[in-house]
GUDREN-843266 format. One record per atom (N, C-alpha, C): x, y negated, z negated; atom name. Coordinates in Angstrom, 3 decimals, m for minus. Atoms other than C-alpha are relative to their C-alpha. Layout:
! GUDREN-843266
<node xx="X" yy="Y" zz="Z" a="CA"/>
...
This chain:
! GUDREN-843266
<node xx="m1.394" yy="0.732" zz="m0.798" a="N"/>
<node xx="m78.409" yy="53.723" zz="86.492" a="CA"/>
<node xx="m0.582" yy="m0.581" zz="1.061" a="C"/>
<node xx="0.329" yy="0.553" zz="m1.222" a="N"/>
<node xx="m78.780" yy="51.334" zz="89.156" a="CA"/>
<node xx="0.769" yy="0.236" zz="0.846" a="C"/>
<node xx="m1.153" yy="m0.242" zz="m0.984" a="N"/>
<node xx="m77.297" yy="51.833" zz="92.364" a="CA"/>
<node xx="0.908" yy="m1.116" zz="0.302" a="C"/>
<node xx="m1.326" yy="0.819" zz="m0.318" a="N"/>
<node xx="m73.841" yy="50.608" zz="93.244" a="CA"/>
<node xx="m0.229" yy="m1.011" zz="1.243" a="C"/>
<node xx="0.302" yy="1.196" zz="m0.894" a="N"/>
<node xx="m73.523" yy="47.379" zz="94.855" a="CA"/>
<node xx="0.376" yy="0.533" zz="1.619" a="C"/>
<node xx="m0.618" yy="m0.549" zz="m1.116" a="N"/>
<node xx="m71.750" yy="49.114" zz="97.816" a="CA"/>
<node xx="m1.197" yy="0.902" zz="0.736" a="C"/>
<node xx="1.057" yy="m0.585" zz="m0.359" a="N"/>
<node xx="m74.775" yy="51.442" zz="98.206" a="CA"/>
<node xx="m1.187" yy="m0.821" zz="0.639" a="C"/>
<node xx="1.209" yy="0.908" zz="m0.596" a="N"/>
<node xx="m77.204" yy="48.787" zz="98.744" a="CA"/>
<node xx="0.579" yy="m0.702" zz="0.985" a="C"/>
<node xx="m0.715" yy="0.591" zz="m1.078" a="N"/>
<node xx="m74.915" yy="47.131" zz="100.909" a="CA"/>
<node xx="m0.393" yy="1.085" zz="1.451" a="C"/>
<node xx="0.100" yy="m0.972" zz="m1.061" a="N"/>
<node xx="m74.893" yy="50.107" zz="103.293" a="CA"/>
<node xx="m1.416" yy="0.321" zz="0.388" a="C"/>
<node xx="1.414" yy="m0.221" zz="m0.390" a="N"/>
<node xx="m78.565" yy="50.555" zz="103.158" a="CA"/>
<node xx="m0.608" yy="m1.137" zz="0.726" a="C"/>
<node xx="0.466" yy="1.182" zz="m0.539" a="N"/>
<node xx="m78.840" yy="47.122" zz="104.172" a="CA"/>
<node xx="0.536" yy="m0.423" zz="1.774" a="C"/>
<node xx="m0.560" yy="0.306" zz="m1.359" a="N"/>
<node xx="m76.519" yy="47.093" zz="107.193" a="CA"/>
<node xx="0.090" yy="1.554" zz="0.332" a="C"/>
<node xx="0.405" yy="m0.945" zz="m0.639" a="N"/>
<node xx="m77.417" yy="49.757" zz="109.299" a="CA"/>
<node xx="1.117" yy="0.623" zz="0.979" a="C"/>
<node xx="m0.904" yy="m0.181" zz="m1.042" a="N"/>
<node xx="m74.830" yy="49.365" zz="111.850" a="CA"/>
<node xx="1.612" yy="0.893" zz="m0.785" a="C"/>
<node xx="m1.306" yy="m0.654" zz="0.952" a="N"/>
<node xx="m71.845" yy="50.356" zz="108.992" a="CA"/>
<node xx="m0.772" yy="1.396" zz="m0.332" a="C"/>
<node xx="0.602" yy="m1.118" zz="0.457" a="N"/>
<node xx="m74.199" yy="52.901" zz="107.732" a="CA"/>
<node xx="0.068" yy="1.338" zz="0.807" a="C"/>
<node xx="m0.210" yy="m0.876" zz="m1.156" a="N"/>
<node xx="m74.219" yy="54.989" zz="110.868" a="CA"/>
<node xx="1.274" yy="0.310" zz="0.389" a="C"/>
<node xx="m1.539" yy="m0.199" zz="m0.488" a="N"/>
<node xx="m70.499" yy="54.639" zz="111.497" a="CA"/>
<node xx="0.762" yy="0.502" zz="m1.122" a="C"/>
<node xx="m0.806" yy="m0.605" zz="1.059" a="N"/>
<node xx="m68.503" yy="56.866" zz="109.150" a="CA"/>
<node xx="1.596" yy="m0.802" zz="m0.193" a="C"/>
<node xx="m1.095" yy="0.522" zz="0.186" a="N"/>
<node xx="m65.624" yy="54.792" zz="109.607" a="CA"/>
<node xx="0.148" yy="m1.443" zz="m0.547" a="C"/>
<node xx="0.277" yy="1.153" zz="0.555" a="N"/>
<node xx="m65.060" yy="51.913" zz="107.484" a="CA"/>
<node xx="1.725" yy="m0.615" zz="0.202" a="C"/>
<node xx="m1.056" yy="0.568" zz="m0.416" a="N"/>
<node xx="m62.689" yy="49.007" zz="107.905" a="CA"/>
<node xx="0.621" yy="m0.159" zz="m1.411" a="C"/>
<node xx="m0.237" yy="0.269" zz="1.165" a="N"/>
<node xx="m60.279" yy="47.875" zz="105.318" a="CA"/>
<node xx="m0.537" yy="m0.839" zz="m1.014" a="C"/>
<node xx="0.797" yy="0.703" zz="0.467" a="N"/>
<node xx="m62.382" yy="45.336" zz="103.836" a="CA"/>
<node xx="m1.331" yy="0.778" zz="m0.822" a="C"/>
<node xx="0.773" yy="m1.319" zz="0.764" a="N"/>
<node xx="m64.858" yy="47.910" zz="103.257" a="CA"/>
<node xx="0.498" yy="0.605" zz="m1.059" a="C"/>
<node xx="m0.510" yy="m0.607" zz="1.203" a="N"/>
<node xx="m62.996" yy="49.662" zz="101.379" a="CA"/>
<node xx="0.703" yy="m0.710" zz="m1.225" a="C"/>
<node xx="m0.427" yy="0.640" zz="1.226" a="N"/>
<node xx="m61.408" yy="47.382" zz="99.349" a="CA"/>
<node xx="m0.934" yy="m0.384" zz="m0.850" a="C"/>
<node xx="1.287" yy="0.431" zz="0.996" a="N"/>
<node xx="m65.032" yy="46.150" zz="98.173" a="CA"/>
<node xx="m0.373" yy="1.372" zz="m0.693" a="C"/>
<node xx="0.592" yy="m1.569" zz="0.497" a="N"/>
<node xx="m65.695" yy="50.067" zz="97.709" a="CA"/>
<node xx="0.811" yy="0.103" zz="m1.080" a="C"/>
<node xx="m0.755" yy="m0.315" zz="1.232" a="N"/>
<node xx="m62.887" yy="50.433" zz="95.237" a="CA"/>
<node xx="m0.105" yy="m1.016" zz="m1.042" a="C"/>
<node xx="0.336" yy="0.747" zz="1.208" a="N"/>
<node xx="m63.503" yy="47.232" zz="93.443" a="CA"/>
<node xx="m1.340" yy="m0.155" zz="m0.692" a="C"/>
<node xx="1.427" yy="m0.405" zz="0.842" a="N"/>
<node xx="m67.170" yy="48.089" zz="93.047" a="CA"/>
<node xx="0.040" yy="1.396" zz="m0.743" a="C"/>
<node xx="0.099" yy="m1.712" zz="0.598" a="N"/>
<node xx="m66.354" yy="51.727" zz="91.953" a="CA"/>
<node xx="0.730" yy="m0.573" zz="m1.667" a="C"/>
<node xx="m1.115" yy="m0.009" zz="1.256" a="N"/>
<node xx="m63.787" yy="50.220" zz="89.116" a="CA"/>
<node xx="m0.923" yy="m1.389" zz="m0.761" a="C"/>
<node xx="0.698" yy="0.526" zz="1.030" a="N"/>
<node xx="m66.342" yy="47.781" zz="87.828" a="CA"/>
<node xx="m0.670" yy="0.160" zz="m1.344" a="C"/>
<node xx="0.959" yy="m0.291" zz="1.104" a="N"/>
<node xx="m68.411" yy="49.276" zz="85.652" a="CA"/>
<node xx="0.835" yy="0.885" zz="m1.153" a="C"/>
<node xx="m0.745" yy="m0.708" zz="0.897" a="N"/>
<node xx="m65.791" yy="51.530" zz="84.031" a="CA"/>
<node xx="1.402" yy="0.114" zz="0.459" a="C"/>
<node xx="m1.310" yy="m0.135" zz="m0.065" a="N"/>
<node xx="m62.158" yy="52.311" zz="83.796" a="CA"/>
<node xx="0.132" yy="1.558" zz="1.232" a="C"/>
<node xx="0.097" yy="m1.213" zz="m0.921" a="N"/>
<node xx="m61.510" yy="54.983" zz="87.005" a="CA"/>
<node xx="1.592" yy="0.514" zz="0.112" a="C"/>
<node xx="m1.470" yy="m0.499" zz="m0.132" a="N"/>
<node xx="m58.740" yy="57.406" zz="87.474" a="CA"/>
<node xx="0.306" yy="m0.061" zz="1.848" a="C"/>
<node xx="m0.364" yy="m0.127" zz="m1.605" a="N"/>
<node xx="m56.914" yy="57.745" zz="90.953" a="CA"/>
<node xx="m0.491" yy="0.703" zz="0.496" a="C"/>
<node xx="0.378" yy="m0.784" zz="m0.414" a="N"/>
<node xx="m58.221" yy="60.955" zz="91.665" a="CA"/>
<node xx="m1.605" yy="0.027" zz="0.203" a="C"/>
<node xx="1.670" yy="0.166" zz="m0.371" a="N"/>
<node xx="m62.156" yy="59.960" zz="91.223" a="CA"/>
<node xx="m0.057" yy="m0.879" zz="1.211" a="C"/>
<node xx="0.059" yy="1.366" zz="m0.991" a="N"/>
<node xx="m61.297" yy="56.710" zz="93.445" a="CA"/>
<node xx="0.169" yy="0.914" zz="1.336" a="C"/>
<node xx="m0.209" yy="m0.438" zz="m1.189" a="N"/>
<node xx="m60.043" yy="59.180" zz="96.001" a="CA"/>
<node xx="m1.016" yy="1.000" zz="0.296" a="C"/>
<node xx="1.307" yy="m0.942" zz="m0.476" a="N"/>
<node xx="m62.960" yy="61.810" zz="95.780" a="CA"/>
<node xx="m0.740" yy="m0.714" zz="0.151" a="C"/>
<node xx="1.428" yy="0.792" zz="m0.161" a="N"/>
<node xx="m65.916" yy="59.273" zz="95.518" a="CA"/>
<node xx="0.262" yy="m0.729" zz="1.225" a="C"/>
<node xx="0.029" yy="0.635" zz="m1.290" a="N"/>
<node xx="m64.330" yy="57.415" zz="98.628" a="CA"/>
<node xx="0.270" yy="0.793" zz="0.902" a="C"/>
<node xx="m0.140" yy="m1.005" zz="m1.112" a="N"/>
<node xx="m63.183" yy="60.294" zz="100.477" a="CA"/>
<node xx="1.275" yy="m0.471" zz="0.575" a="C"/>
<node xx="m1.117" yy="0.756" zz="m0.418" a="N"/>
<node xx="m59.666" yy="58.684" zz="100.898" a="CA"/>
<node xx="1.115" yy="0.840" zz="0.162" a="C"/>
<node xx="m1.437" yy="m0.382" zz="m0.084" a="N"/>
<node xx="m56.187" yy="60.078" zz="101.770" a="CA"/>
<node xx="0.871" yy="m0.858" zz="m1.161" a="C"/>
<node xx="m0.925" yy="0.452" zz="1.077" a="N"/>
<node xx="m53.800" yy="59.540" zz="98.823" a="CA"/>
<node xx="0.474" yy="m1.329" zz="m0.038" a="C"/>
<node xx="m0.829" yy="0.780" zz="m0.593" a="N"/>
<node xx="m51.440" yy="57.669" zz="100.557" a="CA"/>
<node xx="m0.952" yy="m1.577" zz="0.260" a="C"/>
<node xx="0.488" yy="1.346" zz="m0.187" a="N"/>
<node xx="m53.845" yy="55.099" zz="101.817" a="CA"/>
<node xx="m1.015" yy="m0.730" zz="m1.149" a="C"/>
<node xx="0.825" yy="0.461" zz="1.180" a="N"/>
<node xx="m55.817" yy="54.839" zz="98.556" a="CA"/>
<node xx="1.198" yy="m0.576" zz="m0.818" a="C"/>
<node xx="m0.909" yy="1.066" zz="0.530" a="N"/>
<node xx="m52.488" yy="53.725" zz="97.001" a="CA"/>
<node xx="0.384" yy="m1.149" zz="0.372" a="C"/>
<node xx="m0.200" yy="1.377" zz="m0.680" a="N"/>
<node xx="m51.680" yy="51.226" zz="99.647" a="CA"/>
<node xx="m1.155" yy="m1.084" zz="m0.505" a="C"/>
<node xx="1.110" yy="1.043" zz="0.280" a="N"/>
<node xx="m55.072" yy="49.590" zz="99.009" a="CA"/>
<node xx="0.179" yy="m0.213" zz="m1.716" a="C"/>
<node xx="m0.317" yy="0.698" zz="1.631" a="N"/>
<node xx="m54.700" yy="49.716" zz="94.838" a="CA"/>
<node xx="1.145" yy="m0.739" zz="0.216" a="C"/>
<node xx="m1.233" yy="0.740" zz="0.270" a="N"/>
<node xx="m51.347" yy="48.188" zz="95.344" a="CA"/>
<node xx="m0.379" yy="m1.342" zz="0.650" a="C"/>
<node xx="0.447" yy="1.464" zz="m0.587" a="N"/>
<node xx="m52.641" yy="45.309" zz="97.528" a="CA"/>
<node xx="m1.122" yy="m0.602" zz="m1.100" a="C"/>
<node xx="1.075" yy="0.871" zz="0.743" a="N"/>
<node xx="m55.597" yy="44.574" zz="95.414" a="CA"/>
<node xx="0.650" yy="m0.284" zz="m1.529" a="C"/>
<node xx="m0.616" yy="0.494" zz="1.339" a="N"/>
<node xx="m53.310" yy="44.572" zz="92.209" a="CA"/>
<node xx="0.889" yy="m1.118" zz="0.250" a="C"/>
<node xx="m0.820" yy="0.912" zz="m0.330" a="N"/>
<node xx="m50.763" yy="42.311" zz="93.869" a="CA"/>
<node xx="m1.077" yy="m1.304" zz="0.229" a="C"/>
<node xx="0.897" yy="1.126" zz="m0.362" a="N"/>
<node xx="m53.847" yy="39.962" zz="94.752" a="CA"/>
<node xx="m0.684" yy="m0.531" zz="m1.196" a="C"/>
<node xx="0.763" yy="0.507" zz="1.165" a="N"/>
<node xx="m55.056" yy="39.799" zz="91.033" a="CA"/>
<node xx="m1.444" yy="0.442" zz="m0.018" a="C"/>
<node xx="1.326" yy="m0.366" zz="0.087" a="N"/>
<node xx="m58.384" yy="41.789" zz="91.882" a="CA"/>
<node xx="m0.418" yy="1.397" zz="m0.827" a="C"/>
<node xx="m0.140" yy="m1.386" zz="0.912" a="N"/>
<node xx="m57.632" yy="45.131" zz="89.968" a="CA"/>
<node xx="0.835" yy="m0.212" zz="m0.681" a="C"/>
<node xx="m0.884" yy="0.106" zz="1.266" a="N"/>
<node xx="m55.964" yy="45.626" zz="86.866" a="CA"/>
<node xx="0.592" yy="1.578" zz="m0.276" a="C"/>
<node xx="m0.301" yy="m1.510" zz="0.356" a="N"/>
<node xx="m54.176" yy="49.075" zz="86.033" a="CA"/>
<node xx="0.745" yy="m0.157" zz="m1.522" a="C"/>
<node xx="m0.227" yy="m0.453" zz="1.267" a="N"/>
<node xx="m53.787" yy="50.389" zz="82.697" a="CA"/>
<node xx="0.133" yy="1.238" zz="m0.424" a="C"/>
<node xx="m0.174" yy="m1.366" zz="0.651" a="N"/>
<node xx="m53.198" yy="53.257" zz="80.147" a="CA"/>
<node xx="m1.329" yy="0.369" zz="m0.564" a="C"/>
<node xx="1.340" yy="m0.287" zz="0.895" a="N"/>
<node xx="m56.669" yy="54.874" zz="79.131" a="CA"/>
<node xx="0.399" yy="0.290" zz="m1.121" a="C"/>
<node xx="0.106" yy="0.283" zz="1.251" a="N"/>
<node xx="m57.354" yy="54.720" zz="75.815" a="CA"/>
<node xx="m0.278" yy="1.428" zz="m0.882" a="C"/>
<node xx="0.219" yy="m1.418" zz="0.279" a="N"/>
<node xx="m58.444" yy="58.622" zz="75.558" a="CA"/>
<node xx="1.076" yy="0.924" zz="0.207" a="C"/>
<node xx="m0.908" yy="m1.083" zz="m0.219" a="N"/>
<node xx="m55.629" yy="60.292" zz="77.122" a="CA"/>
<node xx="1.388" yy="m0.422" zz="0.678" a="C"/>
<node xx="m1.230" yy="0.600" zz="m0.167" a="N"/>
<node xx="m53.032" yy="57.827" zz="77.638" a="CA"/>
<node xx="0.386" yy="0.168" zz="1.957" a="C"/>
<node xx="m0.131" yy="m0.074" zz="m1.393" a="N"/>
<node xx="m53.504" yy="58.369" zz="81.773" a="CA"/>
<node xx="m0.136" yy="m1.366" zz="0.774" a="C"/>
<node xx="0.146" yy="1.376" zz="m0.738" a="N"/>
<node xx="m53.486" yy="55.554" zz="84.376" a="CA"/>
<node xx="m1.305" yy="m0.052" zz="0.338" a="C"/>
<node xx="1.372" yy="0.612" zz="m0.265" a="N"/>
<node xx="m56.863" yy="53.845" zz="84.944" a="CA"/>
<node xx="0.064" yy="m1.040" zz="0.676" a="C"/>
<node xx="0.230" yy="1.204" zz="m0.723" a="N"/>
<node xx="m58.037" yy="51.086" zz="87.101" a="CA"/>
<node xx="m1.206" yy="m0.704" zz="m0.091" a="C"/>
<node xx="1.493" yy="0.614" zz="0.618" a="N"/>
<node xx="m60.606" yy="48.641" zz="86.167" a="CA"/>
<node xx="0.242" yy="m1.580" zz="0.866" a="C"/>
<node xx="m0.019" yy="1.407" zz="m0.781" a="N"/>
<node xx="m61.819" yy="45.345" zz="88.552" a="CA"/>
<node xx="0.117" yy="m1.316" zz="m1.111" a="C"/>
<node xx="m0.258" yy="1.228" zz="0.614" a="N"/>
<node xx="m60.513" yy="41.858" zz="87.173" a="CA"/>
<node xx="m1.059" yy="m0.860" zz="0.201" a="C"/>
<node xx="1.304" yy="1.140" zz="m0.146" a="N"/>
<node xx="m63.238" yy="38.869" zz="86.812" a="CA"/>
<node xx="0.432" yy="m0.338" zz="1.380" a="C"/>
<node xx="0.067" yy="0.862" zz="m1.317" a="N"/>
<node xx="m61.482" yy="37.321" zz="89.915" a="CA"/>
<node xx="m0.262" yy="1.391" zz="1.243" a="C"/>
<node xx="0.532" yy="m1.224" zz="m0.833" a="N"/>
<node xx="m62.315" yy="40.821" zz="91.720" a="CA"/>
<node xx="m1.543" yy="0.234" zz="0.078" a="C"/>
<node xx="1.848" yy="m0.079" zz="0.107" a="N"/>
<node xx="m65.972" yy="40.979" zz="90.497" a="CA"/>
<node xx="m0.500" yy="m1.252" zz="0.875" a="C"/>
<node xx="0.341" yy="1.271" zz="m0.937" a="N"/>
<node xx="m66.105" yy="37.486" zz="91.983" a="CA"/>
<node xx="m0.081" yy="0.105" zz="1.665" a="C"/>
<node xx="m0.086" yy="m0.318" zz="m1.236" a="N"/>
<node xx="m64.679" yy="38.720" zz="95.320" a="CA"/>
<node xx="m1.196" yy="0.732" zz="0.493" a="C"/>
<node xx="1.496" yy="m0.810" zz="m0.351" a="N"/>
<node xx="m67.529" yy="41.413" zz="95.606" a="CA"/>
<node xx="m0.817" yy="m0.756" zz="0.090" a="C"/>
<node xx="1.217" yy="1.005" zz="m0.145" a="N"/>
<node xx="m70.156" yy="39.189" zz="94.877" a="CA"/>
<node xx="0.283" yy="m0.943" zz="1.349" a="C"/>
<node xx="m0.243" yy="0.850" zz="m1.361" a="N"/>
<node xx="m68.799" yy="36.858" zz="97.613" a="CA"/>
<node xx="m0.123" yy="0.759" zz="1.185" a="C"/>
<node xx="0.105" yy="m1.218" zz="m1.009" a="N"/>
<node xx="m68.373" yy="39.721" zz="99.829" a="CA"/>
<node xx="m1.370" yy="0.261" zz="0.655" a="C"/>
<node xx="1.369" yy="m0.614" zz="0.001" a="N"/>
<node xx="m71.929" yy="40.853" zz="99.306" a="CA"/>
<node xx="m0.923" yy="m1.209" zz="0.709" a="C"/>
<node xx="1.370" yy="1.322" zz="m0.516" a="N"/>
<node xx="m73.621" yy="37.055" zz="99.964" a="CA"/>
<node xx="0.609" yy="m0.326" zz="1.282" a="C"/>
<node xx="m0.257" yy="0.051" zz="m1.492" a="N"/>
<node xx="m71.585" yy="36.831" zz="103.224" a="CA"/>
<node xx="m0.845" yy="0.873" zz="0.929" a="C"/>
<node xx="0.544" yy="m1.212" zz="m0.876" a="N"/>
<node xx="m72.898" yy="40.048" zz="104.276" a="CA"/>
<node xx="m1.494" yy="0.057" zz="m0.043" a="C"/>
<node xx="1.659" yy="0.532" zz="0.085" a="N"/>
<node xx="m76.621" yy="39.150" zz="103.252" a="CA"/>
<node xx="m0.240" yy="m0.910" zz="0.840" a="C"/>
<node xx="0.364" yy="1.402" zz="m0.511" a="N"/>
<node xx="m76.498" yy="35.782" zz="104.726" a="CA"/>
<node xx="0.421" yy="0.494" zz="1.446" a="C"/>
<node xx="m0.362" yy="0.302" zz="m1.771" a="N"/>
<node xx="m74.963" yy="36.678" zz="108.552" a="CA"/>
<node xx="m0.451" yy="1.403" zz="0.176" a="C"/>
<node xx="0.121" yy="m1.094" zz="m0.670" a="N"/>
<node xx="m76.120" yy="40.465" zz="108.761" a="CA"/>
<node xx="m1.523" yy="0.309" zz="m0.349" a="C"/>
């Protein structure tokens, strides 16, 4: 399994890797990156990114309003899952390009 794009970003950018606090832009990209390869439940996003439920829901709502993230019912257990849209995948790529270009 190849490393997630955000892990590569953190390894490239030591300034952020040593700082446990992430800004909202970094969190948005982490959420989009996590939901790129598969459908992800809210609990998994909260656990993997170590977020509070209220903040996570706030970020998810914002990303859905911007059409970067799509919500749907899981085909296996009919629960709610999140998946990054094509627009969201493009946003992650552009973010990574900007980071690698300037940092």
